BATORDREN-942977 format. One record per residue: residue number from 1; x, y, z of N, C-alpha, C in turn. Coordinates in Angstrom, 2 decimals. Layout:
BEGIN
NUM/X/Y/Z/X/Y/Z/X/Y/Z .
...
% end
This chain:
BEGIN
1/-3.65/-5.94/13.64/-3.51/-4.52/13.35/-4.09/-4.19/12.01 .
2/-5.00/-3.26/11.96/-5.55/-2.76/10.69/-5.22/-1.28/10.59 .
3/-4.54/-0.91/9.52/-4.19/0.48/9.26/-4.97/0.97/8.05 .
4/-5.47/2.18/8.14/-6.22/2.78/7.03/-5.66/4.16/6.74 .
5/-5.39/4.42/5.47/-4.78/5.71/5.17/-5.04/6.21/3.76 .
6/-4.20/7.15/3.36/-4.33/7.86/2.10/-2.97/7.86/1.39 .
7/-2.97/8.31/0.15/-1.74/8.41/-0.60/-1.20/9.83/-0.54 .
8/-0.05/10.01/0.08/0.54/11.33/0.22/-0.22/12.21/1.19 .
9/0.20/13.47/1.27/-0.49/14.41/2.15/-0.55/15.82/1.57 .
10/0.16/16.08/0.50/0.15/17.40/-0.12/-0.72/17.38/-1.37 .
11/-1.94/17.88/-1.24/-2.90/17.86/-2.35/-3.82/19.07/-2.19 .
12/-3.72/20.01/-3.12/-4.40/21.29/-2.98/-5.89/21.20/-2.68 .
13/-6.65/20.30/-3.35/-8.09/20.23/-3.07/-8.44/19.80/-1.63 .
14/-7.49/19.26/-0.91/-7.76/18.90/0.49/-7.78/20.12/1.40 .
15/-7.21/21.23/0.94/-7.12/22.43/1.78/-8.49/23.10/1.87 .
16/-8.99/23.18/3.09/-10.32/23.70/3.32/-11.39/22.65/3.29 .
17/-11.05/21.44/2.83/-11.97/20.30/2.81/-11.58/19.28/3.88 .
18/-10.35/18.84/3.84/-9.78/17.97/4.87/-8.95/18.79/5.85 .
19/-8.05/19.60/5.31/-7.23/20.46/6.16/-7.99/21.74/6.52 .
20/-7.86/22.19/7.76/-8.52/23.46/8.13/-7.98/24.61/7.28 .
21/-8.82/25.57/6.99/-8.38/26.75/6.23/-7.26/27.45/6.99 .
22/-6.24/27.81/6.27/-5.14/28.52/6.88/-4.05/27.66/7.46 .
23/-4.25/26.31/7.45/-3.21/25.43/7.98/-1.96/25.53/7.10 .
24/-0.81/25.87/7.67/0.41/25.96/6.85/0.74/24.62/6.20 .
25/1.27/24.70/4.99/1.62/23.47/4.27/2.60/22.60/5.04 .
26/3.49/23.23/5.80/4.48/22.47/6.57/3.85/21.64/7.67 .
27/2.59/21.92/8.01/1.92/21.19/9.09/0.90/20.17/8.58 .
28/0.82/20.02/7.26/-0.20/19.12/6.71/0.08/17.65/7.07 .
29/1.33/17.23/7.01/1.63/15.84/7.37/1.29/15.58/8.83 .
30/1.65/16.49/9.70/1.35/16.33/11.11/-0.15/16.19/11.32 .
31/-0.92/17.02/10.65/-2.39/16.98/10.78/-2.94/15.66/10.23 .
32/-2.52/15.31/9.02/-3.05/14.10/8.37/-2.74/12.85/9.20 .
33/-1.53/12.78/9.76/-1.12/11.60/10.50/-1.84/11.42/11.82 .
34/-2.61/12.42/12.20/-3.42/12.33/13.42/-4.90/12.10/13.11 .
35/-5.19/11.94/11.81/-6.57/11.66/11.40/-6.70/10.35/10.65 .
36/-5.58/9.84/10.13/-5.54/8.50/9.53/-4.42/7.73/10.24 .
37/-4.34/6.45/10.01/-3.36/5.65/10.75/-2.19/5.18/9.91 .
38/-2.19/5.53/8.63/-1.07/5.20/7.75/-1.11/6.12/6.53 .
39/0.03/6.34/5.92/0.11/7.09/4.68/1.06/6.37/3.73 .
40/0.62/6.25/2.48/1.46/5.68/1.44/2.23/6.82/0.79 .
41/3.56/6.80/0.89/4.38/7.83/0.28/4.53/7.50/-1.20 .
42/3.98/8.35/-2.04/4.01/8.10/-3.50/5.12/8.84/-4.22 .
43/5.60/9.93/-3.64/6.61/10.77/-4.31/7.90/10.01/-4.55 .
44/8.16/8.97/-3.76/9.36/8.16/-3.93/9.36/7.37/-5.23 .
45/8.20/7.23/-5.84/8.10/6.52/-7.12/8.71/7.36/-8.25 .
46/8.59/8.68/-8.13/8.97/9.58/-9.21/10.38/10.14/-9.09 .
47/10.85/10.31/-7.87/12.21/10.81/-7.71/12.78/10.36/-6.36 .
48/14.10/10.29/-6.30/14.76/9.88/-5.07/14.63/10.99/-4.04 .
49/14.15/10.65/-2.87/14.00/11.61/-1.79/15.27/11.64/-0.94 .
50/15.49/12.77/-0.27/16.69/12.89/0.54/16.53/12.17/1.86 .
51/17.64/11.78/2.44/17.64/11.16/3.75/17.01/12.10/4.78 .
52/17.26/13.40/4.62/16.72/14.38/5.56/15.21/14.43/5.50 .
53/14.64/14.20/4.32/13.18/14.21/4.19/12.55/13.07/4.97 .
54/13.14/11.90/4.89/12.59/10.76/5.64/12.66/11.02/7.14 .
55/13.75/11.64/7.58/13.88/11.97/9.00/12.79/12.96/9.41 .
56/12.59/13.97/8.58/11.58/14.99/8.87/10.19/14.38/8.93 .
57/9.87/13.48/8.02/8.55/12.85/8.00/8.36/11.98/9.23 .
58/9.43/11.27/9.61/9.35/10.42/10.80/9.05/11.28/12.04 .
59/9.72/12.39/12.16/9.60/13.21/13.37/8.31/14.00/13.42 .
60/7.63/14.16/12.29/6.40/14.95/12.24/5.16/14.13/12.62 .
61/5.32/12.83/12.78/4.16/11.95/12.96/4.16/11.28/14.34 .
62/2.99/10.83/14.78/2.89/10.18/16.10/3.74/8.92/16.19 .
63/4.03/8.51/17.42/4.91/7.35/17.65/4.39/6.07/17.02 .
64/3.08/5.90/16.97/2.52/4.64/16.48/2.12/4.71/15.00 .
65/2.54/5.75/14.31/2.15/5.93/12.90/2.99/5.03/11.99 .
66/2.40/4.67/10.84/3.08/3.81/9.87/3.04/4.43/8.47 .
67/4.18/4.41/7.79/4.26/4.77/6.38/4.48/3.52/5.56 .
68/3.83/3.45/4.40/4.31/2.53/3.37/5.03/3.40/2.34 .
69/5.93/2.82/1.61/6.76/3.60/0.69/6.72/2.95/-0.68 .
70/6.37/3.74/-1.68/6.31/3.24/-3.06/7.70/3.28/-3.67 .
71/8.18/2.13/-4.12/9.53/2.01/-4.65/9.69/2.81/-5.94 .
72/10.90/3.23/-6.20/11.20/4.07/-7.37/10.90/3.32/-8.66 .
73/10.37/4.05/-9.63/9.98/3.44/-10.90/11.17/2.87/-11.68 .
74/12.39/3.33/-11.38/13.54/2.79/-12.09/13.68/1.29/-11.87 .
75/13.24/0.82/-10.71/13.34/-0.60/-10.40/12.22/-1.40/-11.02 .
76/11.01/-0.86/-11.00/9.85/-1.65/-11.42/9.49/-1.51/-12.89 .
77/10.01/-0.48/-13.55/9.70/-0.28/-14.96/10.79/-0.82/-15.88 .
78/11.78/-1.47/-15.31/12.86/-2.02/-16.11/12.32/-3.15/-17.00 .
79/12.89/-3.29/-18.18/12.42/-4.33/-19.10/12.77/-5.74/-18.57 .
80/13.85/-5.84/-17.80/14.25/-7.13/-17.24/14.29/-7.00/-15.71 .
81/13.22/-7.42/-15.06/13.13/-7.25/-13.60/14.21/-8.03/-12.86 .
82/14.67/-9.10/-13.45/15.69/-9.93/-12.81/17.05/-9.25/-12.74 .
83/17.18/-8.12/-13.46/18.47/-7.43/-13.50/18.43/-6.07/-12.81 .
84/17.58/-5.95/-11.80/17.39/-4.65/-11.15/17.98/-4.58/-9.75 .
85/18.88/-5.47/-9.44/19.46/-5.51/-8.10/20.07/-4.18/-7.68 .
86/20.83/-3.55/-8.59/21.49/-2.29/-8.24/20.46/-1.17/-8.04 .
87/19.37/-1.19/-8.79/18.33/-0.16/-8.64/17.56/-0.34/-7.33 .
88/17.31/-1.58/-6.98/16.65/-1.85/-5.70/17.53/-1.37/-4.54 .
89/18.82/-1.70/-4.62/19.74/-1.31/-3.56/19.86/0.23/-3.48 .
90/19.88/0.89/-4.62/19.95/2.36/-4.63/18.74/2.97/-3.95 .
91/17.59/2.42/-4.22/16.36/2.92/-3.61/16.40/2.72/-2.09 .
92/16.76/1.53/-1.64/16.77/1.25/-0.22/17.83/2.06/0.53 .
93/18.91/2.42/-0.17/19.98/3.17/0.46/19.71/4.67/0.46 .
94/18.62/5.09/-0.17/18.35/6.54/-0.30/17.92/7.20/0.98 .
95/17.55/6.41/1.99/17.11/7.00/3.26/15.83/6.41/3.79 .
96/15.27/5.44/3.07/14.00/4.83/3.47/14.06/4.31/4.91 .
97/15.18/3.72/5.28/15.29/3.14/6.62/15.29/4.18/7.73 .
98/15.43/5.46/7.38/15.37/6.52/8.38/13.96/6.63/8.99 .
99/12.99/6.02/8.35/11.65/6.01/8.95/11.61/5.14/10.20 .
100/12.62/4.29/10.36/12.76/3.48/11.57/11.53/2.62/11.83 .
101/10.99/2.66/13.04/9.85/1.81/13.38/8.57/2.21/12.65 .
102/8.58/3.35/11.98/7.40/3.81/11.24/7.41/3.30/9.80 .
103/8.42/2.55/9.42/8.46/1.98/8.07/7.59/0.74/8.02 .
104/6.56/0.79/7.20/5.69/-0.34/6.94/6.10/-1.02/5.64 .
105/5.14/-1.55/4.89/5.45/-2.26/3.64/6.05/-1.35/2.59 .
106/6.89/-1.93/1.76/7.40/-1.24/0.57/6.57/-1.76/-0.61 .
107/6.02/-0.83/-1.37/5.14/-1.16/-2.49/5.91/-1.13/-3.79 .
108/5.89/-2.25/-4.48/6.53/-2.37/-5.80/5.41/-2.48/-6.84 .
109/5.22/-1.43/-7.61/4.10/-1.37/-8.56/4.61/-1.54/-9.98 .
110/4.23/-2.66/-10.60/4.66/-2.93/-11.98/3.85/-2.13/-12.98 .
111/4.43/-1.92/-14.13/3.76/-1.17/-15.20/2.60/-1.98/-15.77 .
112/1.58/-1.32/-16.31/0.41/-2.04/-16.84/0.75/-2.99/-17.99 .
113/1.85/-2.71/-18.70/2.22/-3.56/-19.83/3.07/-4.77/-19.43 .
114/3.52/-4.81/-18.18/4.37/-5.93/-17.75/3.53/-7.20/-17.59 .
115/3.93/-8.22/-18.37/3.21/-9.50/-18.35/3.87/-10.48/-17.37 .
116/3.10/-11.48/-17.02/3.59/-12.47/-16.08/4.47/-13.49/-16.77 .
117/5.71/-13.58/-16.33/6.63/-14.63/-16.72/7.17/-15.19/-15.42 .
118/6.86/-16.40/-15.12/7.13/-16.98/-13.81/8.60/-16.88/-13.43 .
119/9.49/-17.20/-14.34/10.92/-17.17/-14.00/11.39/-15.77/-13.68 .
120/10.90/-14.80/-14.45/11.32/-13.40/-14.22/10.81/-12.91/-12.86 .
121/9.55/-13.18/-12.55/8.98/-12.74/-11.28/9.65/-13.44/-10.12 .
122/9.93/-14.72/-10.25/10.63/-15.45/-9.19/12.00/-14.84/-8.91 .
123/12.72/-14.49/-10.00/14.03/-13.88/-9.82/13.92/-12.50/-9.18 .
124/12.93/-11.72/-9.56/12.73/-10.40/-8.98/12.42/-10.50/-7.48 .
125/11.56/-11.41/-7.12/11.19/-11.58/-5.72/12.40/-11.94/-4.86 .
126/13.33/-12.69/-5.42/14.53/-13.07/-4.67/15.44/-11.87/-4.43 .
127/15.29/-10.82/-5.23/16.12/-9.62/-5.06/15.63/-8.73/-3.93 .
128/14.39/-8.94/-3.50/13.83/-8.08/-2.44/14.33/-8.54/-1.09 .
129/15.13/-7.74/-0.42/15.76/-8.18/0.82/14.76/-8.33/1.96 .
130/14.97/-9.32/2.79/14.10/-9.57/3.94/14.47/-8.69/5.13 .
131/15.73/-8.27/5.19/16.19/-7.48/6.30/17.22/-6.46/5.86 .
132/17.35/-5.40/6.63/18.46/-4.47/6.51/18.97/-4.26/7.91 .
133/20.13/-4.81/8.21/20.61/-4.80/9.56/19.65/-5.64/10.41 .
134/19.19/-5.05/11.51/18.26/-5.77/12.38/16.81/-5.52/11.98 .
135/16.60/-4.65/10.98/15.24/-4.29/10.61/14.66/-5.23/9.57 .
136/13.51/-5.78/9.87/12.79/-6.65/8.92/12.08/-5.78/7.89 .
137/12.14/-6.20/6.64/11.45/-5.47/5.56/10.28/-6.29/5.05 .
138/9.21/-5.60/4.75/8.02/-6.24/4.19/7.74/-5.66/2.81 .
139/7.35/-6.51/1.88/7.18/-6.08/0.49/5.79/-6.46/-0.01 .
140/5.21/-5.54/-0.82/3.94/-5.80/-1.48/4.13/-5.54/-2.97 .
141/3.59/-6.43/-3.79/3.74/-6.32/-5.24/2.39/-6.06/-5.89 .
142/2.32/-4.94/-6.62/1.09/-4.61/-7.36/1.28/-4.87/-8.83 .
143/0.43/-5.70/-9.40/0.51/-6.01/-10.83/-0.72/-5.41/-11.53 .
144/-0.55/-5.11/-12.81/-1.62/-4.41/-13.53/-1.93/-5.04/-14.87 .
145/-1.55/-6.29/-15.04/-1.82/-6.97/-16.28/-2.56/-8.27/-16.00 .
146/-3.53/-8.58/-16.81/-4.39/-9.74/-16.59/-3.63/-11.07/-16.60 .
147/-2.45/-11.09/-17.21/-1.71/-12.36/-17.28/-1.26/-12.84/-15.91 .
148/-1.31/-11.95/-14.89/-0.93/-12.34/-13.55/-2.02/-13.10/-12.80 .
149/-3.18/-13.21/-13.42/-4.27/-13.96/-12.80/-4.01/-15.45/-12.97 .
150/-3.02/-15.93/-12.24/-2.52/-17.29/-12.43/-2.14/-17.86/-11.06 .
151/-2.50/-19.10/-10.82/-2.21/-19.73/-9.55/-0.71/-19.79/-9.26 .
152/0.09/-19.91/-10.30/1.55/-19.96/-10.13/2.07/-18.65/-9.53 .
153/1.47/-17.54/-9.91/1.87/-16.25/-9.36/1.64/-16.22/-7.85 .
154/0.51/-16.75/-7.42/0.19/-16.79/-5.99/1.21/-17.66/-5.26 .
155/1.57/-18.76/-5.85/2.54/-19.67/-5.23/3.89/-18.99/-5.04 .
156/4.32/-18.24/-6.04/5.61/-17.53/-5.97/5.59/-16.49/-4.85 .
157/4.49/-15.75/-4.75/4.40/-14.74/-3.71/4.39/-15.36/-2.32 .
158/3.69/-16.46/-2.16/3.64/-17.13/-0.85/5.00/-17.68/-0.47 .
159/5.72/-18.19/-1.42/7.06/-18.70/-1.14/7.99/-17.58/-0.65 .
160/7.80/-16.38/-1.20/8.65/-15.25/-0.87/8.11/-14.40/0.28 .
161/6.90/-14.71/0.77/6.21/-13.92/1.79/6.07/-12.46/1.33 .
162/5.63/-12.29/0.10/5.36/-10.97/-0.47/3.86/-10.85/-0.70 .
163/3.27/-9.73/-0.30/1.83/-9.57/-0.41/1.42/-9.20/-1.83 .
164/0.36/-9.83/-2.31/-0.28/-9.41/-3.57/-1.18/-8.23/-3.25 .
165/-0.97/-7.11/-3.90/-1.80/-5.94/-3.65/-3.19/-6.19/-4.24 .
166/-4.23/-5.96/-3.41/-5.58/-6.03/-3.92/-6.01/-4.65/-4.39 .
167/-6.41/-4.54/-5.65/-6.86/-3.28/-6.22/-8.37/-3.29/-6.43 .
168/-9.05/-2.39/-5.74/-10.49/-2.22/-5.96/-10.63/-1.21/-7.08 .
169/-10.65/-1.70/-8.32/-10.51/-0.85/-9.49/-11.22/-1.44/-10.69 .
170/-11.64/-0.58/-11.61/-12.23/-1.02/-12.87/-11.14/-1.31/-13.90 .
171/-9.92/-0.87/-13.63/-8.86/-0.90/-14.63/-7.83/-2.00/-14.44 .
172/-7.70/-2.52/-13.23/-6.63/-3.46/-12.93/-7.17/-4.75/-12.32 .
173/-6.43/-5.85/-12.47/-6.92/-7.14/-11.94/-7.05/-7.12/-10.43 .
174/-8.06/-7.82/-9.95/-8.32/-7.91/-8.51/-7.82/-9.26/-8.01 .
175/-6.89/-9.23/-7.05/-6.33/-10.45/-6.48/-6.45/-10.36/-4.98 .
176/-7.33/-11.12/-4.40/-7.59/-11.04/-2.96/-6.91/-12.13/-2.17 .
177/-6.14/-12.99/-2.84/-5.44/-14.06/-2.13/-4.47/-13.49/-1.10 .
178/-4.47/-14.05/0.08/-3.47/-13.69/1.09/-2.21/-14.47/0.77 .
179/-1.11/-13.75/0.55/0.14/-14.39/0.15/1.29/-14.11/1.10 .
180/1.05/-13.29/2.13/2.10/-12.93/3.08/1.51/-12.84/4.48 .
181/2.31/-12.42/5.42/1.81/-12.27/6.79/1.15/-10.91/7.01 .
182/0.85/-10.21/5.92/0.07/-9.00/5.96/-0.71/-8.88/4.65 .
183/-1.72/-8.01/4.65/-2.55/-7.79/3.46/-2.45/-6.30/3.11 .
184/-2.40/-6.03/1.80/-2.26/-4.64/1.31/-3.36/-4.40/0.28 .
185/-4.26/-3.47/0.56/-5.37/-3.16/-0.36/-5.34/-1.69/-0.74 .
186/-5.60/-1.41/-2.02/-5.68/-0.03/-2.51/-7.07/0.15/-3.12 .
187/-7.89/0.95/-2.46/-9.27/1.15/-2.89/-9.36/2.40/-3.76 .
188/-9.90/2.20/-4.97/-9.79/3.22/-6.01/-11.12/3.63/-6.61 .
189/-12.19/3.52/-5.82/-13.51/3.85/-6.35/-14.20/4.99/-5.60 .
190/-13.46/5.84/-4.91/-14.09/6.99/-4.25/-14.77/7.86/-5.29 .
191/-15.95/8.40/-4.93/-16.76/9.20/-5.85/-16.93/10.62/-5.31 .
192/-16.88/11.57/-6.22/-16.98/12.97/-5.84/-18.34/13.29/-5.26 .
193/-19.40/12.65/-5.77/-20.78/12.98/-5.31/-21.16/12.27/-4.01 .
194/-20.18/11.63/-3.38/-20.42/10.98/-2.08/-19.47/11.61/-1.06 .
195/-20.00/12.20/-0.02/-19.19/12.95/0.95/-18.12/12.08/1.59 .
196/-18.38/10.79/1.76/-17.40/9.88/2.34/-16.70/9.02/1.29 .
197/-16.80/9.42/0.03/-16.10/8.69/-1.03/-16.75/7.39/-1.41 .
198/-16.93/6.52/-0.45/-17.66/5.25/-0.60/-18.97/5.38/0.17 .
199/-20.03/4.76/-0.36/-21.31/4.75/0.36/-21.16/4.00/1.68 .
200/-22.07/4.29/2.61/-22.01/3.69/3.94/-21.99/2.17/3.88 .
201/-22.85/1.59/3.01/-22.92/0.14/2.93/-21.62/-0.47/2.42 .
202/-20.95/0.26/1.55/-19.68/-0.22/1.03/-18.57/-0.12/2.08 .
203/-18.60/0.96/2.85/-17.63/1.09/3.94/-17.85/0.00/4.99 .
204/-19.12/-0.31/5.27/-19.41/-1.41/6.20/-18.82/-2.72/5.67 .
205/-18.93/-2.91/4.37/-18.44/-4.15/3.76/-16.91/-4.21/3.81 .
206/-16.25/-3.07/3.57/-14.79/-3.06/3.62/-14.29/-3.26/5.04 .
207/-15.01/-2.75/6.01/-14.65/-2.99/7.41/-14.74/-4.49/7.73 .
208/-15.78/-5.13/7.23/-15.95/-6.58/7.44/-14.83/-7.34/6.76 .
209/-14.47/-6.96/5.54/-13.39/-7.63/4.82/-12.05/-7.44/5.53 .
210/-11.78/-6.22/5.99/-10.52/-5.96/6.68/-10.40/-6.82/7.93 .
211/-11.49/-6.95/8.67/-11.47/-7.78/9.87/-11.25/-9.26/9.51 .
212/-11.83/-9.68/8.41/-11.63/-11.08/7.97/-10.17/-11.31/7.62 .
213/-9.57/-10.40/6.87/-8.14/-10.52/6.54/-7.29/-10.56/7.79 .
214/-7.64/-9.71/8.77/-6.86/-9.63/10.00/-6.89/-10.99/10.74 .
215/-8.01/-11.67/10.66/-8.14/-12.98/11.32/-7.44/-14.10/10.54 .
216/-6.96/-13.77/9.34/-6.33/-14.79/8.53/-7.27/-15.45/7.55 .
217/-8.47/-14.91/7.41/-9.47/-15.46/6.49/-9.35/-14.80/5.11 .
218/-9.95/-15.40/4.11/-10.07/-14.81/2.79/-11.51/-14.42/2.57 .
219/-11.83/-13.13/2.42/-13.23/-12.74/2.21/-13.85/-13.51/1.05 .
220/-14.94/-14.18/1.31/-15.52/-15.07/0.31/-16.07/-14.33/-0.90 .
221/-16.38/-13.05/-0.75/-16.98/-12.31/-1.85/-15.95/-11.63/-2.75 .
222/-14.66/-11.86/-2.49/-13.62/-11.27/-3.33/-12.94/-12.36/-4.15 .
223/-12.44/-12.01/-5.34/-11.86/-13.05/-6.23/-10.50/-13.53/-5.75 .
224/-10.31/-14.83/-5.75/-9.00/-15.38/-5.43/-8.66/-16.46/-6.44 .
225/-7.35/-16.75/-6.56/-6.86/-17.60/-7.62/-6.42/-18.97/-7.14 .
226/-6.21/-19.10/-5.84/-5.69/-20.37/-5.30/-6.44/-20.74/-4.03 .
227/-6.15/-21.91/-3.54/-6.75/-22.33/-2.29/-6.30/-21.39/-1.17 .
228/-7.14/-21.17/-0.17/-6.77/-20.26/0.91/-5.46/-20.69/1.58 .
229/-4.71/-19.69/2.03/-3.48/-19.97/2.77/-3.85/-20.44/4.17 .
230/-2.89/-21.00/4.86/-3.10/-21.43/6.23/-3.58/-20.24/7.06 .
231/-4.63/-20.46/7.85/-5.21/-19.36/8.61/-4.24/-18.89/9.68 .
232/-3.95/-17.59/9.65/-3.04/-17.00/10.62/-3.30/-15.50/10.66 .
233/-3.29/-14.91/11.84/-3.57/-13.48/11.98/-2.60/-12.65/11.13 .
234/-3.12/-11.60/10.53/-2.32/-10.78/9.62/-2.53/-9.30/9.92 .
235/-1.49/-8.50/9.72/-1.66/-7.06/9.68/-2.34/-6.70/8.37 .
236/-3.12/-5.62/8.39/-3.88/-5.23/7.20/-3.63/-3.73/6.94 .
237/-3.34/-3.40/5.70/-3.15/-2.01/5.28/-4.16/-1.71/4.18 .
238/-4.97/-0.68/4.40/-5.98/-0.28/3.42/-5.75/1.19/3.09 .
239/-5.56/1.49/1.82/-5.33/2.87/1.39/-6.40/3.31/0.41 .
240/-6.93/4.50/0.64/-7.86/5.13/-0.29/-7.02/5.86/-1.35 .
241/-6.98/5.28/-2.54/-6.08/5.75/-3.59/-6.90/5.95/-4.87 .
242/-6.60/7.02/-5.60/-7.23/7.27/-6.90/-8.73/7.49/-6.73 .
243/-9.49/7.29/-7.80/-10.90/7.68/-7.78/-10.98/9.19/-7.64 .
244/-11.97/9.66/-6.89/-12.09/11.08/-6.59/-11.20/11.36/-5.39 .
245/-9.95/11.75/-5.64/-8.95/11.85/-4.58/-9.33/12.83/-3.49 .
246/-10.11/13.85/-3.84/-10.50/14.82/-2.82/-11.32/14.18/-1.70 .
247/-11.93/13.02/-1.99/-12.74/12.32/-0.98/-11.95/11.26/-0.20 .
248/-10.71/11.03/-0.56/-9.94/9.96/0.06/-9.82/10.12/1.59 .
249/-9.48/11.30/2.12/-9.37/11.40/3.58/-10.68/11.10/4.29 .
250/-11.80/11.59/3.75/-13.11/11.33/4.38/-13.42/9.84/4.34 .
251/-13.07/9.17/3.24/-13.31/7.73/3.14/-12.47/6.97/4.17 .
252/-11.22/7.39/4.31/-10.33/6.71/5.27/-10.84/6.93/6.70 .
253/-11.23/8.15/7.03/-11.72/8.43/8.38/-13.02/7.65/8.67 .
254/-13.88/7.56/7.66/-15.14/6.83/7.85/-14.88/5.34/8.07 .
255/-13.90/4.78/7.36/-13.58/3.37/7.55/-12.93/3.15/8.92 .
256/-12.05/4.05/9.32/-11.43/3.95/10.64/-12.49/3.97/11.74 .
257/-13.48/4.85/11.58/-14.55/4.93/12.60/-15.30/3.63/12.72 .
258/-15.54/2.96/11.60/-16.24/1.68/11.63/-15.39/0.60/12.28 .
259/-14.10/0.62/12.03/-13.21/-0.41/12.60/-13.04/-0.21/14.11 .
260/-13.20/1.01/14.56/-13.07/1.30/16.00/-14.37/1.08/16.75 .
261/-15.47/1.03/16.04/-16.77/0.91/16.68/-16.91/-0.43/17.40 .
% end
């Protein structure tokens, strides 16, 4: 399974560019979820959302749609990650599970100043629950400091079955190692002067990489820190995030078209 999507769905510059002119704001999620195959909910990072909101989002989208959810900053911006159990539990109890079968990976994004300390990261990973009731939870960890470019970090993620987020960015470290039974990539180089955000040749390349990840391979042209993991089929999530955000939907649709071809 390869899912391609965007971050959020309420963005004024998309109106008349991605969304048809006159489309009511209340129908934007419904429209977006029928043109991309996943959406990363970012608003959950900034404030706790109501249980009713998660229910509404679930019901507005197709049966086979998937959301990833960005964890609240209270948990990931704490000075001591090993002491965030109550914050993690508060976030998970806020209504996230109301997404039901549409709940995909939970994204834990660390602050750019957070450095790698193996014991702290190991303790934090142990706090991330594998299940809630009968529902299995999947977690992806995004790091933004160069100190995480360490083989020990990859080993910790693999032991916990937590995905290392791959960032296609000029600002953050790139880690393409497969560390879980799924891959999570955030592509951040969309350009305003390109109608599809990424050039055709780059979209072709990302389609090739996504297929390689799905097969359990590690794309040879991307940086990795450790020996490849055991080859096994993986779900893949690719989100067009940041860069020229107005081009993100077009980039996602163009990549989806290539993957379906």
